[in-house]
N, C-alpha and C positions, 0 to 999 in steps of 0.2 A: 411221500408221494411224488413220482415225477413230474420235473416240470415239463411241460405245452410247450411247443413253436410258437403258436396262436391260443394265447389263454383265453381270450375270450369269443365266443362267436361271429360279435360286431367289427374285428379286426382281421376280418376271413376273406377280402375283396375277389379273391379270387375265386372262390367256389360262385359267389353272386353277382360279380359283373363280368366274370369273362367265360362262365358257364360249363366251366371244367369240373370234370369228375374228379375225384382221390385216384392218384397215380396207383397203377397194378403192374405188377411183371409181365413185360412184355417181351419176349425173342428176339423182336428186330428193334434195336435201338436207334437206328440210323436217322438220318434227315427226313426222310421221305417218310419212315413210321411217326417220326417226333411230329412232322408236318399236319399228318393224319390228325393229331390228339391234341394238338397247340394251336388256335385260330390267331392267336398273337402272330406267329411267325412268316404269315404273309400278310399283317395290316399293313396298311398303310400310316402308322406312327410318324408324326412329325415331330411331336414334343412330349416330353415325359413330367408329368407334375407328381412330386414325392412330398408327403404331408409328414411329419414327425409326428407317431402316435406315443411317442417314449412317457414316461410318468412325467417329469417337470411339464413338457408343451402338453401332456393332455391335461394336467390343474392349471393350466391357463388356455384351455379350451379348444384343443386341435381338432378333436374329433369334430365338431361343430365347424370347423373352420373343413375339415376334410369333406364333409357332407355336402356344405354348400358348392366345394369345387366342383363333387359329382354333381349336384343339382342343376347347377349354373350352366354345367358342361354337356348335359345331356342336352336341356333346354335349347342350347345351339347345334345340338345334331354333332358336336365334335369327340366326344368320348367314346373310346371303343370300349365296349364289354357287350356281353350277351345280345342284348337288344339293337345293338348299332356297330356291325362288324366293319364297319365303312369308315367309323371314326378315327380322327386322326391325332386323337390325344389320350396318352396312358396317365390315368391317376390314381396313384397306390397309398398307402399308408405306410411309413418305414419305423424305423428305429432310430435311435437319438444319433445326429448329426454333430452334436458339438458344440450346439445354441443353445443350451439347457436355461440358462437363465434368461432367454429374451425370446422364448417361443410366443407362439407357435410357431415353428420354424418350415419353413416351404423352399423345397429347389424344384427348378424349372429349369429343363435340358431344353435344346434344340438343335438346329444347324449352327447356329451363332455360338454356341458353348453353353456355359449354363450360369444359372444365378442362386446364390442364395440369400432367401429371403427371413428376416426376424419381426417379431409383433405382428402377424398376420392373422388379423381375427376377422370375423367374415364382412365383417362391414369393406373390406378390403380385397376379397376377393374379385367382384367384380371386374376391378381396376388391372387388377393384374392378369384376369383371362382375356380383357380388351388389349391392354398397353403389351404385355409381353406373348401370353399365349398365341394368341390372334396377329398382332403387329409386331414381335418380336424385338421389342424393345421393355427395356429393363424399368422397374419402377423404382425411381431412384432412392427414395426418402426410405424407403424397406431394403433395399441391397447392400448384406453385408460383405458378402465375397461373390467375384468372379472366376469361375474356370473356365478356360479354354478361350479368353478375349484378352484384349488389352485391360491394364488394370485388377486383374486376376492373382 
């Protein structure tokens, strides 16, 4: 049996949150035709949140962490998805980022660079949203790696 890219329906956020239909062959593949079918291209995205849902992180509750991020970002009107095309935050699942033994792992990227967080349970999601996603300041006790900023 062939392995699928998205083995479980719950891990297909592009369909549910971005309102995109599965790709079909299009004669024109230039930027204008891409823009017509991909709302994310013109979205006012300022930050990206990636939550690892690979095997080890999932065993530590990362799917609940992902859903907590999405729910709280929706509540604040920040999440970009089908119901809010003006949202400034993209929040998606990702595969392993190499923090397998210290998950759930979360990466937050913005104009100031990125931070990789470890041990992010549902109880820490609100703090990361307030301090980092909204305020641009990392949550020091959870950050394990910085990208594109001093100390990275």
